[in-house]
C-alpha positions in Angstrom: -3.7 -29.3 -10.6 -6.7 -28.4 -12.8 -7.3 -25.0 -14.3 -10.5 -24.7 -12.3 -8.5 -25.3 -9.0 -5.9 -22.6 -10.0 -8.7 -20.1 -10.8 -10.5 -20.9 -7.5 -7.2 -20.4 -5.6 -6.6 -17.1 -7.3 -10.1 -15.9 -6.6 -9.6 -16.8 -2.9 -6.3 -14.9 -2.8 -7.8 -11.9 -4.6 -10.7 -11.9 -2.1 -8.2 -12.1 0.8 -6.3 -9.1 -0.6 -9.4 -7.1 -1.0 -10.5 -7.9 2.6 -7.0 -7.0 3.8 -7.2 -3.6 1.9 -10.6 -2.9 3.4 -9.3 -3.8 6.9 -6.4 -1.5 6.4 -8.7 1.3 5.4 -10.9 1.0 8.4 -8.1 0.4 10.8 -5.3 2.7 9.6 -6.2 4.8 6.6 -9.4 6.4 7.9 -7.8 7.6 11.2 -4.6 8.6 9.3 -6.7 10.8 7.0 -8.5 12.3 10.0 -5.2 13.2 11.6 -4.0 14.7 8.3 -7.1 16.9 8.2 -6.6 18.1 11.8 -2.9 18.9 11.3 -3.6 20.7 8.0 -6.1 22.9 9.9 -3.4 23.6 12.6 -5.4 21.6 15.1 -4.7 18.7 17.5 -8.5 17.8 17.5 -8.8 14.0 17.4 -5.0 13.4 16.9 -4.4 11.4 20.1 -7.6 9.3 19.7 -6.9 8.5 16.1 -3.2 7.7 16.8 -4.4 5.3 19.5 -6.7 3.6 17.1 -3.9 3.2 14.6 -1.5 1.9 17.2 -4.0 -0.8 18.4 -4.8 -1.8 14.8 -1.2 -2.1 13.8 -0.6 -4.5 16.7 -3.9 -6.5 16.6 -5.8 -6.2 13.3 -3.2 -6.0 10.6 -2.0 -9.2 9.0 1.0 -9.1 9.3 1.1 -6.8 12.3 3.2 -3.7 11.9 5.5 -2.7 14.8 6.8 0.2 12.8 3.3 1.7 12.4 2.4 0.9 16.1 5.6 2.6 17.4 5.1 5.7 15.2 1.4 5.9 16.3 2.5 5.6 20.0 4.9 8.5 19.5 2.2 10.6 17.8 -0.3 9.8 20.6 2.2 11.2 23.1 2.9 14.4 21.2 2.4 17.5 23.4 2.1 20.1 20.8 1.4 20.8 17.1 5.1 20.7 16.2 5.8 17.4 17.8 2.6 16.0 16.3 3.7 16.9 12.9 7.1 15.3 13.3 5.6 12.2 14.6 2.9 12.2 11.9 5.7 12.2 9.3 7.2 9.0 10.7 3.7 7.4 11.0 2.9 8.3 7.3 6.2 6.8 6.2 5.5 3.6 8.0 1.9 3.4 6.7 3.0 4.0 3.0 5.9 1.5 3.4 3.4 -1.1 4.7 0.9 -0.4 1.9 3.8 -0.8 -0.7 5.3 -3.9 0.9 1.9 -5.6 1.1 1.1 -4.4 -2.5 -2.3 -3.0 -1.3 -4.5 -0.8 -3.4 -6.1 2.2 -1.7 -9.6 3.3 -2.2 -9.5 5.6 -5.4 -10.6 8.5 -3.3 -7.5 8.2 -1.0 -4.2 9.5 -2.3 -0.6 9.4 -1.2 0.7 13.0 -1.2 4.2 14.3 -0.5 5.6 17.6 0.8 8.9 18.5 -0.7 9.8 20.9 2.1 9.3 18.2 4.9 10.3 15.4 2.5 7.5 13.2 4.0 4.4 11.6 2.6 0.8 11.6 3.9 -2.5 10.0 3.1 -5.4 12.3 2.2 -8.8 12.2 0.7 -9.5 14.1 -2.5 -7.3 15.8 -5.1 -6.7 19.2 -3.4 -3.5 19.2 -1.4 -4.0 19.9 2.3 -0.5 19.9 3.8 -0.4 18.5 7.4 3.2 19.5 8.0 2.9 23.3 7.4 -0.9 23.8 7.8 -2.1 27.3 7.2 1.5 28.4 6.6 1.8 26.5 3.3 -1.5 24.7 2.8 -1.1 23.7 -0.8 2.6 22.8 -0.7 3.0 19.3 -2.1 1.9 16.9 -4.8 -0.1 13.7 -5.2 2.0 10.6 -5.8 -0.5 8.0 -6.4 
């Protein structure tokens, strides 16, 4: 195999990874960040709709599909109150971060993985200022950025 063929193959693979990361952002990351913002503000606004978007994307748009993300999103979609939503969001966030790590995907530089030491759970958020979705206004800055 020629060097040119190897480089061409690597370029195609890199392009596929970039496309996959963009698909993940549109399908999973953006709605997860929207949920994080709502929960950090002690609100359920948009949580169910965004969880449904994530559930659908995890089954139909991700390659490979993620039953773990889909199941966690379905549980979050069914949450009846803020406490249940926060617990379900923790499981969803763990599944999303595990998928990102397993697929070796790179997030948009504006998106960070953060973690709450009290809940021992991660989440995705935009920006550098911690906005804790697990404790909301009770402990809004509890946590740290991981990557």
